[in-house]
Structure formats: C-alpha cells, structure tokens
N, C-alpha and C positions, 0 to 999 in steps of 0.2 A: 611161188609166195602168197602167205591167204593173206587175202585186206582185210585190215583192223579198221576200226573209227576211225584213232589216230590217223592212217593214211584218208582219210575221208576228209579228217579237219585239217591234214597239212593242204590237198588240195584248195579246199574252200576258205581255207586262213580262216577256220574257226576251232572253237576249241571242243574237244571231244565229249565233254557237259553238253554242249548243243549240241552237237550231231547225237549224239546219244537220245537226248531229249524229242528233238526231231523224226526221227528213227521209229520213237515208241508213242509219234504224234500227240506231244504236251501240249494241253490248252493256249499254254504263256509262250508257246513259237508261232510265227506268225505261218500263214499258209505259201507265204513264197518260200522264204528259207527251206521249212519242208519238202517242197517241189524239188527243191533245187538239191537238197539232202539226199533226195529218195534216187532223182535221178542221177545224180554221183556214183550213189552205192548201185545202184543198177548198170551200170558202165564201167565199174573198177566190177566189179563183180562179187560183190559181197556178199555174205550169208552169216546171219548170224547166228552167235554159238548159244543157241539154247537155255543149255545145260546152262553154261559158264553167270549166260545172265540172271537164270532161276537162282545159281549160288548167291550171287554177289547180291540182288535183290530182294530175297526168298519169294519173288514172283515168275511163276513161268511163262507169262500171258498168253493160255493156254487154259479153254473151256474143255471138261468131256459131255458128250450129248449120246444119251442114250435113248435109241429109238427100237420101235416094236421089228417095225422092215421098211427100207428103203421102195420097196416095191410099190409101196402106198404111197399114193402122191399127196396127199393130207400131212405126214410126214417128215417127207423135201419141202413141203409148200413151209412148214414150220423151222423148218433149217432152213430156209431160204432167209426166213425172216432173222433169226440167229443170227446168220453171216455178214446180211447186210449190215447192221448195229453193232456186231463185234471187230468189222475191221476197222471203225469209224473209231473204236476205243485200243486200237491195234493188239486187236486177240485175235490167236485162230482157236478154229476148235481140231476136236479126235472125233470123230462118231464110232459109234460102235451098235452095229444090231444086233436084239437079244432075241429075234426071231419068236419073240411070246413066251421063251420059256425063264426060269427065275436062273439055269446055271449058268447062261450067255451072261444074264445083267450081272451075276457076281465077278464072272472075265473081268466084263468091262469093268469095272469097280479096281478087280486087281490093278488092268493093266492103264488105268487115268492114274491108280494112285503112284506106282511106277513110275509113271511120266510127269511126275509132282504139280498136278493140275490145278489150277487155283480155285478152281469149283466144279460142279454137276450138274445139266440141266437133262431129269430124267422121265419119260412118260412111261410106268412100269407095266409090266408084262403083264397078259390076262393072268397066266398062271401065276401071277403072285397069289399068295394067299397070309404068308409070312413077311411081312416088310422089314423085321429087324437090320437085313441089310443096308436099308436106308435110315431106320433109326443110327445105325452104330456111327454114317457116319457126320448126323449129326452131333452125336455125342462124341467125336473127336475135331468137333469144330472146323469140320470143311464146308464151304457154302453148299448150298444142296438145292436146288427150287427142281417140284415140279409140275410137268405139264399136261395139258388135253386130260389123263385120268392123275385123281387124285385121292388122296383117303383122309377126313378132315380131321379120325382119331390120331393121325400122327403129328400133328402141328407141325407139320412141314409146308413153308411158304409155294405156294401155285398158283398157275396161271389157270384157269379151265372156261368156255366155256360155259353161259346156263341152259347145263342138259335140260333141268326140269321145264326152264321157259319153252326149250326148243322140241321136247314130248309134245307138252299144250299143243305147240302153235302147229303141229305136222296132223296133231287129232282132230284141232278143231278148223285147222282148214279143210281135212276131208268131211266130218259135218256138214261145214259149210256149204259144199259141193253135194249135197244132198243123199252121201252114203249112208246106209242106214245100219249096219250088221261092222264092225269095222275091228279087224283083227289088229294085232301088235306081232312080230317078230322079232324079241327081245334076245338081248345076250345077257352072258354069263354074269349069276347074282351079283355074286360075293363082288364084281369092280363097281362102285358106287356108283361111276358115271352113267354105267348098266340100267343100274337101283333108280337113278334120277331121272331118265330118259321112261322108265315106267310108270314112278310115279306121275308125270307128267300127262302120259298115255292114260292114266285111271280118273285123274281127276280133273281131264275135260270131257270125258265121258259121263261122270257123276253130274258138272258145270252144264250139262246140254241135257239133263236126264235120260241117258242112255242106261241102259240098263248093260254091267259090267257082267262078262262070262268068263270065267277060267280056262275053258275048249280055246277062246278063240286069241290063246297068247300061249305061242311056241318061245320054248327058251332054249338057246341050245352057241355053238358057238358063232362066227360071222366070219362067213365065206360066202363062195359063189354056189357053192356044193350047199351048205346048210339050206341057201334061200332057195335052193330048189327042193330038197326034201319039204322045206317046210307048205312050200306051194302043193305038193302028193298029200302033206296031214291035211290044209284049208279044206282043200277039194274032195278027201273021204269023210270030209264032217257031215252031218245029215241037214244041218243047214247051213253051206258056207260062208265065207265075207263076203261083202261084197267092197270090201276096199281092206289095206294092209298098209302099215305102219311100221317098215323096219327099221332097226333100230343103227344101223349103219348102210352104205349105197353100194358094196359088194355084196349083202345078203337081198339089197333090194334089185341087183342085176339077174339076181339067181332067179328071184321070184317071177321077173318079167319072161326070162327062157324060159322057164319052167308053162309059163300058164299061157305064153304063146304056143309052142308044143303042142297041148293040149287044147288047143284053140279057143283059148280065153280070152275075149277081147279087151285091151287095155284102153283106156280107161274104162270104156262101155260097159262092160262087165264086171271093171274090178279096176280101181283108183291104186294106185302105187306111192308112196313116198317114203323115201329114205333119210338118212342123216351123214353131213361131211360132205355133200355138194364136190364130187372128187370128179377131175376132168371128163371122165368118159361118157357122165350125162348127159352132155349135152351133144353127145353125137352118137347116141342108139336112138334107138325106132321103138318105143314111143321115146321121146327124151325125158330123162327121169326129173323127176321134182326132187325137191331135194333142202337141208337146212344148212347151211354154211356157217362154219366158228371162225372165219374170223381167222384164218391157218398164220399168216404172215405177222398181223399185229400180235398172234399168241407169244410168236418166236421172239419176237421184239420186246413184249412186256418182261418175257419168260427171261431174255438173257438181262435188261435194265435192273432188274432186284435182282438176280444174279451179282452183276454189279456193285448195286446196295450191301448190298454183304461182304464179298469181299472188300470191298471199301470198309468196313463199321470192323474187321478185323474182329479181336475177343467178344468184341460188345454184341448181347444177342435182344433181340426183336423181343420188348415187355408183351405186345400181343404179336401173334404169325400173319406175316402178311398174305392179303389173296385178292386176283384180281380176277373178278368175272366178267367174262366180255357177254355181250349182248347176242343169240343168236339172228341172223338174216337168212331169210327166204326165199328160196328159188322155186319158183311155183311153172312149172312145164307140165308138156301135153299127161306123161302119165296119170296125173291126178287131178286132171281138167276135166271135169263128166260135164259141166256147164259149156265149159268153150265146145268139148264136142258135140252136144247139142247143137249149137248154134254153128258150128259148122254143118255140120249135117244136113239143118234145117237150108242152109247159103246154102247147098248142094241142089239139093230138091227143087229148089226157088230154080236156079240159077238153067238147069237141064227142062224147067218146067216152062221156063222162058226160051227155049233154045228151040223146043219143038213144034 
C-alpha cells in the first residue's frame, strides 16, 4: 500500500495540512516538526506524488536548468550553488545539457514545459544567434533567468559576472608584469559575454598607452584545440606576442600545451592568463592564472531571482533585474613574470652561496 500524507499525519497525530507544509519546508513550521515529519516520511517510505501536487497547487516545486555542458566544472559549480538554495525552498532541479546547440536547448524547453516546471534557469548556447525560444517563454509568463551568458537586448532577468571588468583586470595584470606585446584569444563575438571581455582587453591597452593591433586578436571557438591553433597562429606572426589573455581556461590550457610543445618557456617567454578559474588550473604546470566568476554565488543569486519571479505570478518587473558579480583574480605561475625573475635570482644566489 502506498504511504500518503494522511498516514504520516495519523502516525504523528498531526493534521494533514501540517504534514504537507512540513514536507514543503514551510517557514511557519518549526524546525523540530519538520525534522520529525521528514524522518517519519522516510521510515514509512513516503514518496511524494509530484504530478498530483502540481495539479492541486499549480506548482510542481521543480525548476529546469539548461547548461552548455556538465563536463565543464564552471557549470557544475553554478548548479551546485543553485541546488544548495533550491533544497532550502523545497525545490528540485531538472538538468539538461545543450552541448552548445540551439536544437538541444529547444528540446530542453519542450521537456521542461511537459514536466510543468515552475521556472527555468539557462545559460544560452554559444550557437544561439536567435533567442526567440527564450523570448517566447517570457511572453508565456514562465519565470526565466539567464546566468553567465546574457543578452541585454532581450530584457530577461540575468546574473552575470562583470566580464568587461574581468577582461580589463586580466590585461592590466599582464601589463603590470612587464609584458609589452599582449594578445587576446577571443570567443565568438556574437556572444555578449565574449564581446565584453574583448572590450576590457582593448580599453586596458589604451589606458596604458599600448598600441592596439588587430593581428594580436585571434577569434574562434573556445576549446583546448582552438587554444593550440591560436598558439601556432601567434608564433607565426612576424612579431609574436609575449603574453596572451585567453577568453576562458580551456583555451588557455591549449595555449600552454602548444607553447610547451614548441619549447616556449612560460611565463618567461610568454605569459598566459585565462578566465573562469577551472579546477585544473591549480594542478597543471605552470599553474594557470585566471579570473574567478563566483560560480556558487552566481547559482544562488540566479535561483533567488527566479523565486522572486515565481512568487510574483503574473506581476511583471518594471525594470528587468540584473545582478552583476565582481570578478576575482587568481594570479599564479603562468603570468607571474616578476615572480619568475625573483625565483631565478634566488636560485642563482643560492647556487653561488653553496659553491
């Protein structure tokens, strides 16, 4: 026999309404009662009937989350941030990978609508040039929040890092390390995120009276393989760069691998900094400098914004909300030219002392 809320209520001598609120983590139910109800539900093998609950309340207590790829730690970390706060509200998440394609995004939205989700969080695919599948959701009054990759022209709520500031910060760091000819491995320029990082790069060069040079900007997809191709391109220039700001960490990894293959010393001959602060950056040699995007906080902020939309019902925002997080720099061996010089000097001095 299937365990129902009534069974739990009879067991604990509570009303079914109290049990239901406790199972949904209602704020007016005490922590002690919630604990008791959840423990009893687990002991009696209670399984919530999501569909019945959805039909009864109009809420499924589920949200859909579209990410470009689960293989990238950045998006996994954002999802972690989403789920840590979602559970506090009694919500569960349905994750769908777009693999950077619009086609799979459309499938995800269709699946979410079929599951009657209460709202959707999405990081648009790089392939997206037409965002009508997102604007259609807005017209249907389905709560929607974009994260990481947004487009201001869509007037859809979003949570992003300050990509312009991060691009400026990364380039300024290379300048301050003494590099003179700084290149940029850029992402697809129809993506606003990558546009903003390129603007930050250009403005930092101008602020320090560095000459801008279009030949030092290599635009393409973001991947390890593209980083390798970019390294070959830069090395073939009549005057190769002595530093590269890569639009994200996997491209930066490709640069490092190819430069090392060509016996180019990092950071002595060329400095490299990425963007995203992927976990592998601390574990490669040299360790990778990068700009952190506060991924967990991004996930928490995105879910909180979505909950505000869900609670507002048909009410529309007068101004489209947008949260912009500060980028956080992590400077490591790959860009620390001055540190490399000091380390080399220390080695020479030590060798001299011991001889």
